[in-house]
LUMTORDREN-822240 format. One record per atom (N, C-alpha, C, CB): residue in three letters; x, y, z. Coordinates in steps of 0.05 Angstrom, whole numbers, plus 5000, padded with zeros to 4 digits. Glycine has a CB too. Layout:
N
ALAXYZ/...
# end
This chain:
92
ILE389224526975/ILE388824236970/ILE390824136951/ILE385924196960/ALA391624286931/ALA393524196912/ALA396224116925/ALA394024406891/GLU396724226948/GLU399324166962/GLU399223916979/GLU400024406980/LEU396823806984/LEU396523567001/LEU397823326988/LEU393623517007/LYS399123167003/LYS400322916994/LYS398522677001/LYS403222887006/PRO398122496983/PRO396422266990/PRO397822077009/PRO395522116964/ILE396221907022/ILE397421697038/ILE398521487019/ILE395221567057/GLU400921397025/GLU402321207008/GLU400620957003/GLU405021127019/HIS400320866979/HIS398920626970/HIS395920646975/HIS400020386985/ARG394820886976/ARG391920926979/ARG391021116957/ARG391121027007/LEU390221016934/LEU389521186911/LEU391721386905/LEU386821316915/GLN394221306907/GLN396521486904/GLN397221506874/GLN398921386920/LEU397121746863/LEU398021786835/LEU401021816835/LEU396622026823/THR402221696816/THR405121736812/THR405521866785/THR406721466814/ALA407122076784/ALA407622226759/ALA410022116745/ALA407922526765/GLU409621966724/GLU411721856708/GLU410721876679/GLU412521566716/GLU411721706662/GLU410821706634/GLU407821626632/GLU412521526617/LEU406821496652/LEU404021426652/LEU403021466681/LEU403621126643/ASN400521496684/ASN399321526710/ASN398821246722/ASN396721686709/VAL399821206746/VAL399320966761/VAL397821036786/VAL402120816768/VAL395620906791/VAL394120936815/VAL394720696833/VAL391020966810/ASP396220746854/ASP397120536872/ASP395120516895/ASP400020586883/ASP393520306895/ASP391520266916/ASP391919986928/ASP388720286904/THR394519906930/THR395119626939/THR394419566967/THR398019576935/LEU394219766985/LEU393519707013/LEU390619727019/LEU395019907031/ASN389019766998/ASN386119787002/ASN384919507006/ASN384819936979/GLU383819457029/GLU382519197034/GLU379519237040/GLU383819057057/ASP378519467033/ASP375719527038/ASP374119517012/ASP375419807051/PRO372119347010/PRO370619326985/PRO369419596975/PRO368319126988/ASP368419756993/ASP367320016985/ASP369520186974/ASP365920157009/GLY371820186986/GLY374120336975/GLY375020236948/GLY376420326994/ALA374919976944/ALA375619856918/ALA373719946896/ALA375719556919/PHE371119946902/PHE369120046883/PHE369620336877/PHE366219996893/GLU370220496897/GLU370720786893/GLU373220826876/GLU371020926920/ALA375320666881/ALA377820686865/ALA377220626836/ALA379920486876/LEU375420436830/LEU374720376802/LEU373120606790/LEU373120116801/ARG371420736806/ARG370020966797/ARG371921196789/ARG368021076818/VAL373921246806/VAL375921446800/VAL377421366775/VAL377921476824/LEU378221116773/LEU379721026749/LEU378021066724/LEU380320726752/SER375521016725/SER373821036701/SER373721326691/SER371020946707/GLN374321516707/GLN374221806699/GLN376921906690/GLN373221966722/MET379021736691/MET381621826683/MET382021796653/MET383821656697/PRO383521986641/PRO383921976612/PRO385921756605/PRO384822246601/GLY385921676580/GLY387921486570/GLY387021196576/GLY390521536583/ARG388921016570/ARG388420736574/ARG388420666603/ARG390520566559/ARG386520506612/ARG386220436640/ARG386520136644/ARG383420526651/ILE388420056660/ILE389119776665/ILE388919716695/ILE391919696653/VAL387619506702/VAL387419416730/VAL389119166733/VAL384419376739/VAL390819156754/VAL392218916761/VAL391418856790/VAL395418956759/THR390218626794/THR389118566821/THR388918266826/THR386318686824/PRO389218186851/PRO388617906859/PRO385717876867/PRO390517816882/GLY384218096866/GLY381518096877/GLY381618146907/GLY380117826871/MET379318136919/MET379118196948/MET379217926963/MET376518346955/GLY380717926985/GLY380917687001/GLY380017737030/GLY383717577001/GLU379817527045/GLU379117537073/GLU376617697079/GLU381417657089/LEU374517627064/LEU371917757068/LEU369817567079/LEU370917887042/GLY370817347090/GLY368917147101/GLY367317027078/GLY367117267122/GLY364816987083/GLY363016867064/GLY362217057041/GLY360516777078/GLN363117307041/GLN362317497021/GLN364317516998/GLN362017767033/GLU366617376999/GLU368717396979/GLU367617346951/GLU371017206985/THR366117126947/THR365117056921/THR363517276909/THR363516796922/ASP361517366924/ASP359717576913/ASP361117836908/ASP357417616932/ILE362817926927/ILE364218176924/ILE366118176900/ILE365618256950/ASN367617956897/ASN369517936875/ASN368017926848/ASN371317686878/TYR365817796847/TYR364217796823/TYR363318076816/TYR361717606826/ALA362218226836/ALA361318496832/ALA363718676823/ALA360018606858/LEU366018636836/LEU368318796827/LEU369118736798/LEU370818736846/GLY368818486790/GLY369418416762/GLY367518556743/GLY369218116758/THR364918576750/THR363118716732/THR363719006730/THR360218676742/VAL364519136752/VAL365219416752/VAL367919456737/VAL365519526781/MET369819276741/MET372319296726/MET371919286696/MET374319076734/ALA370019116687/ALA369419086659/ALA368519356647/ALA367318876655/ASP367119516663/ASP366119776653/ASP368120006658/ASP363519836667/SER370119966676/SER371920176684/SER374620166671/SER372220176714/ALA375419936661/ALA378219906652/ALA378219796623/ALA379719706670/ASP380419866609/ASP380719756582/ASP381919476583/ASP382619936567/ALA383419416604/ALA384519146608/ALA384719086637/ALA387419126594/VAL384418826644/VAL384518736671/VAL386418496672/VAL381718666683/ILE388318506690/ILE390118286695/ILE389518176723/ILE393118376692/LEU388517936724/LEU387917806749/LEU390317636758/LEU385317636747/VAL391217686782/VAL393517536793/VAL392317336812/VAL395517726807/GLY392717076807/GLY391516866824/GLY388716816814/GLY391516956853/SER387216676831/SER384416616823/SER382516776840/SER383916306826/SER380516866827/SER378517026841/SER375917016825/SER379417326844/ASN373717056838/ASN371117066825/ASN370717316808/ASN368917036845/ALA372617496809/ALA372517736792/ALA372517646763/ALA374917926798/GLN373817426757/GLN373917326729/GLN371117276718/GLN375617076727/ARG369417166734/ARG366617116726/ARG365217376720/ARG365116956747/GLY365617576737/GLY364417836732/GLY365317976707/GLY364918016756/LEU367817926700/LEU368918046675/LEU367517936650/LEU371918006673/ARG366617686652/ARG365417546629/ARG362417576628/ARG366217256630/ARG361217716645/ARG358317726647/ARG356917786621/ARG357417936665/
# end
């Protein structure tokens, strides 16, 4: 298993001076929640950069709010790009 390579941009760790988890192609809410769970277990400072989830039909507001609440518990800092209801969840 240690030899397996991750799929590019899907919870991909990059080994540099800091650990970067690249999950930019994830458009699945369940996957996003799981990525935050993984992030919360990583050592060191944890920063999330996200535009939030889009194209979820009528569920965007609720899912982005829920993601914001989980980000608040999983990350030391969150940078929201654009507008999203995740901001409301961060301030809960």
